[in-house]
C-alpha positions in Angstrom: -9.3 -52.2 -0.6 -12.4 -51.3 1.4 -14.2 -48.1 0.3 -14.4 -45.5 3.0 -15.4 -42.5 1.0 -18.0 -42.0 -1.7 -17.9 -38.9 -3.9 -21.1 -37.8 -5.5 -21.6 -35.5 -8.4 -24.5 -33.1 -8.0 -26.2 -32.0 -11.3 -28.0 -34.8 -13.0 -26.6 -37.3 -10.4 -28.4 -36.1 -7.3 -30.9 -33.7 -8.9 -32.2 -32.8 -12.4 -30.3 -30.0 -14.1 -29.6 -30.4 -17.8 -33.2 -30.3 -18.8 -33.5 -26.8 -17.5 -30.5 -25.7 -19.7 -31.9 -27.5 -22.8 -35.4 -25.9 -22.3 -33.8 -22.5 -22.0 -31.6 -23.1 -25.1 -34.8 -23.9 -27.1 -36.4 -20.8 -25.7 -33.3 -18.8 -26.7 -33.6 -20.0 -30.3 -37.3 -19.0 -30.4 -36.7 -15.5 -29.0 -33.7 -14.8 -31.3 -35.1 -16.2 -34.5 -36.9 -13.1 -35.7 -33.6 -11.1 -35.5 -31.4 -13.6 -37.3 -30.6 -14.7 -40.8 -32.8 -17.7 -41.8 -29.8 -20.1 -42.0 -28.3 -19.1 -38.6 -27.7 -22.2 -36.5 -28.5 -20.7 -33.1 -27.8 -23.9 -31.1 -24.3 -24.2 -32.6 -23.6 -20.5 -32.2 -24.6 -20.5 -28.5 -22.6 -23.7 -27.9 -19.5 -22.1 -29.5 -19.8 -19.1 -27.2 -20.2 -21.3 -24.2 -17.1 -23.3 -25.0 -15.1 -20.2 -25.7 -16.1 -18.7 -22.3 -15.5 -21.7 -20.1 -11.9 -20.8 -19.3 -13.0 -17.3 -18.2 -16.5 -17.8 -16.8 -16.5 -21.5 -15.8 -19.7 -23.5 -15.6 -23.2 -22.8 -14.3 -26.2 -20.7 -14.9 -24.5 -17.3 -14.6 -21.9 -18.3 -17.2 -24.6 -19.7 -19.4 -26.6 -16.4 -19.1 -23.7 -14.3 -20.0 -23.0 -16.6 -23.0 -26.7 -16.2 -24.1 -26.3 -12.4 -24.1 -23.0 -12.5 -25.9 -24.3 -15.0 -28.5 -27.4 -12.9 -29.1 -25.3 -9.8 -29.9 -23.0 -11.8 -32.1 -25.6 -13.8 -34.1 -27.7 -10.6 -34.8 -24.7 -8.4 -35.6 -25.8 -6.1 -32.7 -29.4 -5.8 -33.9 -30.9 -7.6 -30.9 -33.1 -5.1 -28.9 -32.2 -4.2 -25.4 -35.6 -5.6 -24.3 -34.7 -9.0 -25.6 -31.3 -8.9 -23.7 -33.3 -8.0 -20.6 -35.4 -11.1 -21.2 -32.3 -13.3 -21.4 -31.1 -11.9 -18.1 -34.5 -12.5 -16.5 -34.5 -16.0 -17.8 -31.1 -16.6 -16.2 -32.5 -15.4 -12.9 -35.4 -17.8 -13.2 -33.0 -20.6 -13.8 -31.2 -19.7 -10.5 -34.5 -20.0 -8.6 -35.6 -23.2 -10.2 -36.7 -25.8 -7.6 -34.3 -28.5 -6.6 -35.8 -31.7 -8.0 -34.1 -34.8 -6.7 -33.7 -37.8 -8.9 -35.7 -40.9 -8.0 -34.2 -42.7 -5.1 -31.6 -40.2 -4.2 -32.9 -39.2 -0.8 -33.2 -42.8 0.4 -29.8 -43.9 -1.1 -27.9 -40.9 0.4 -29.4 -41.5 3.8 -28.4 -45.2 3.6 -24.9 -44.5 2.4 -24.4 -42.0 5.2 -24.7 -44.7 7.7 -21.8 -46.7 6.1 -19.5 -44.2 4.4 -18.1 -40.7 4.5 -19.7 -38.7 1.7 -18.3 -35.9 -0.4 -20.2 -33.9 -3.0 -17.8 -32.9 -5.7 -19.4 -30.7 -8.4 -18.7 -28.1 -11.0 -20.6 -24.8 -11.3 -21.2 -21.5 -9.7 -20.3 -21.5 -6.0 -23.3 -19.6 -4.6 -25.8 -21.4 -6.8 -24.5 -24.9 -6.0 -24.3 -24.1 -2.3 -27.9 -22.9 -2.4 -29.1 -26.0 -4.3 -27.3 -28.3 -1.8 -28.9 -26.5 1.1 -32.4 -26.8 -0.4 -31.9 -30.4 -1.4 -32.1 -31.7 2.2 -28.9 -33.8 1.6 -26.4 -31.5 3.3 -26.7 -33.0 6.7 -25.4 -36.4 5.4 -22.3 -34.9 3.7 -18.9 -34.5 5.3 -17.1 -32.7 2.4 -18.4 -30.3 -0.2 -16.2 -29.3 -3.1 -17.4 -26.9 -5.8 -14.8 -26.6 -8.4 -14.1 -25.0 -11.8 -13.0 -28.2 -13.5 -13.0 -31.9 -12.6 -9.8 -33.3 -14.0 -7.0 -35.5 -12.6 -5.2 -32.5 -10.9 -8.5 -31.4 -9.2 -9.2 -34.8 -7.8 -5.7 -35.3 -6.5 -5.9 -31.9 -4.8 -9.3 -32.7 -3.2 -8.3 -36.1 -2.0 -5.0 -34.8 -0.6 -6.5 -31.8 1.1 -9.1 -34.0 2.8 -6.7 -36.9 3.6 -8.7 -39.4 1.5 -6.7 -42.3 0.3 -7.4 -42.7 -3.4 -7.6 -46.5 -3.2 -10.4 -46.1 -0.6 -12.4 -43.6 -2.7 -15.1 -44.1 -5.3 -16.6 -41.3 -7.4 -20.2 -41.5 -8.7 -21.6 -39.4 -11.5 -23.4 -39.1 -14.8 -20.5 -37.6 -16.8 -17.7 -39.9 -18.0 -15.5 -36.9 -18.8 -15.8 -35.3 -15.4 -16.8 -37.9 -12.9 -15.3 -41.2 -14.1 -12.3 -41.1 -16.3 -10.2 -38.7 -14.3 -10.7 -40.7 -11.1 -9.8 -44.0 -12.8 -6.7 -42.3 -14.2 -5.4 -41.5 -10.7 -6.0 -45.0 -9.3 -9.4 -44.5 -7.8 -12.7 -46.2 -8.5 -15.7 -44.7 -10.3 -19.3 -45.5 -11.2 -21.2 -44.1 -14.2 -24.9 -43.6 -13.7 -26.0 -42.2 -17.1 -28.6 -39.4 -17.2 -31.2 -39.1 -20.0 -29.7 -35.9 -21.2 -26.0 -35.0 -21.6 -24.5 -31.7 -22.4 -22.4 -31.9 -25.6 -19.3 -30.7 -23.8 -19.4 -33.8 -21.6 -19.5 -36.3 -24.5 -16.2 -38.3 -24.7 -14.9 -41.5 -26.2 -13.2 -43.9 -23.8 -11.4 -47.2 -24.0 -12.3 -50.2 -22.0 -15.2 -51.0 -19.6 -16.6 -48.6 -17.0 -18.7 -49.7 -14.1 -22.2 -48.5 -15.1 -25.5 -48.6 -13.1 -29.0 -48.0 -14.4 -30.0 -46.0 -11.3 -28.6 -44.7 -8.1 -30.8 -47.2 -6.3 -28.3 -49.9 -7.5 -25.4 -48.1 -5.8 -25.5 -49.6 -2.3 -25.4 -53.1 -3.6 -22.5 -52.3 -6.0 -20.5 -50.7 -3.2 -21.0 -53.8 -1.0 -19.6 -55.9 -3.8 -16.3 -54.0 -3.8 -13.5 -55.6 -1.8 
């Protein structure tokens, strides 16, 4: 059936995000190294704390910052100085103020799609931070629905579509993460498009059976949508 609604992921689909986290992770390792055992795997330890905290803290910069502080205390057995913990908090604040850097082609494509479809931004993360990023992006005027959620699974998509009276067969989701943006929507009978990003958070890696519609860039999205009948 004809597509009426296009759902768009935000981080690493509309604007760059993961690179900021990976840069901060590398900085975290450099800062903590003097206080750790030589064989400490700081990347793995931070990742483990992040995964453990997701059910309680969710996603986003604030959750990541708290996980950095917790991991720093754990990996140093409490030896980390308060001044270093203050540096971690300050780095988190800097991440929250990082400029919104749109991916190439996003502004033009979103403007074009808005003339043909209803648009919904569906993204995970911290409510306040994601709202601020969307406002600063210049894209908000083209969007009819904004959903900032704790998780993007089958139940979440069913709830979003039902609440907004969007027929699943007339909806397509577009995003860089197979686990969050593509597979759950396909599972409930919708359509989805994968636009891979150069960097992917380890938590989003997933094996999947079968073929998934994949585009090299968001610039290819309008033509793909026109091809769907």
